[in-house]
Steps between C-alpha positions, in 0.01 A plus 500: 500500500221274612226388268228683694689829492555464126129440438405798717743722314358395164137544612578840645655611172185405307285692748720810485508501120123454478430782743742726314334433164154561649619829653643609165158438343326697775750782460428510130129521569555778754727693263247483215747520207211481251425867570816592313470252212387653174340182367147558618258267672643180354848573632361589841297179516802287408718668761235455771451132412876443497536658845217284635660191345829592669328513838339162433825338392680637805229372732511157332879475534481596868221247553710227339783591735271470801338171401805324353625380837171373633463194277468159660781244484 
């Protein structure tokens, strides 16, 4: 396999994983699991913040995948 194809494959994997993680976070926000938790407001706040953090982490991983191949030599 050529070097360029190997780099593309690796970058694409980072992008796919990042998008998947961000979509999982968005799905959690859409599903609103805190409605069913019996812990009160504190539990709901923690679950909402964790879902937002998941979206942010997924977006960051995808961004790293996009920008990793554009560095200068």
